[in-house]
C-alpha positions in Angstrom: -16.8 -26.4 -3.0 -15.2 -24.0 -5.6 -11.6 -23.0 -5.2 -11.2 -19.5 -4.1 -8.2 -17.6 -5.6 -6.9 -14.3 -4.4 -7.1 -11.4 -6.9 -3.8 -9.7 -6.0 -4.7 -6.6 -8.1 -6.9 -5.7 -5.0 -4.9 -6.5 -1.9 -7.3 -4.6 0.3 -10.5 -5.2 -1.7 -12.1 -3.4 -4.6 -12.9 0.3 -4.2 -16.5 0.9 -2.9 -17.6 4.6 -3.3 -18.8 6.2 0.0 -21.1 9.3 0.4 -19.1 12.4 0.9 -19.3 14.4 4.2 -17.0 16.9 5.9 -16.6 14.3 8.7 -15.5 11.6 6.3 -13.1 14.2 4.5 -11.5 14.9 8.0 -11.1 11.2 8.5 -9.5 10.7 5.0 -7.1 13.6 5.5 -6.0 12.1 8.9 -5.4 8.8 7.2 -3.2 10.5 4.7 -1.4 12.5 7.2 -0.5 9.6 9.5 0.1 6.9 6.8 3.9 7.6 6.5 4.4 7.1 10.3 2.2 4.0 10.2 4.3 2.6 7.3 7.6 3.4 9.1 6.3 1.7 12.2 5.2 -1.4 10.3 8.6 -2.0 8.8 10.8 -0.7 11.8 11.7 -4.2 13.1 11.9 -6.1 9.8 15.3 -7.6 8.8 16.7 -7.1 5.3 15.3 -10.4 3.9 11.9 -9.3 5.1 12.3 -5.9 3.6 13.2 -7.5 0.3 10.2 -9.8 0.2 7.5 -8.7 -2.1 3.9 -9.0 -0.9 3.0 -10.9 -4.1 4.8 -12.2 -7.2 6.3 -9.1 -9.0 5.1 -6.9 -6.2 6.6 -4.1 -4.3 8.8 -4.6 -1.4 9.0 -2.7 1.8 12.4 -1.2 0.7 10.7 0.5 -2.2 7.7 1.8 -0.3 9.6 2.6 2.8 12.6 4.5 1.3 10.9 6.3 -1.6 8.9 9.5 -1.3 5.2 8.9 -2.3 5.7 11.4 -5.1 8.0 8.9 -6.6 6.6 5.7 -5.5 2.9 6.1 -6.4 3.2 7.5 -10.0 6.0 4.9 -10.7 3.8 2.0 -9.3 0.9 3.1 -11.3 2.9 3.2 -14.6 5.4 0.5 -14.2 4.0 -3.0 -13.5 7.5 -4.6 -13.5 8.3 -3.3 -9.9 
């Protein structure tokens, strides 16, 4: 049986295009709208050690994603692989 290794470049899987529809657009916009609240809820009860634990080697921590505005976090994350 071959050994399976995780490809951490795709923590939620590779992008798979989906057909566009108005209904799907409404769903996407709702996901974007409620993402900050979902992220805040996810880290609300974590202690400092948990907040400082990256999800993978050289990965982001909840401190970075939870306390930085997305306008800073996303472009920085896309450009800087040392985070």
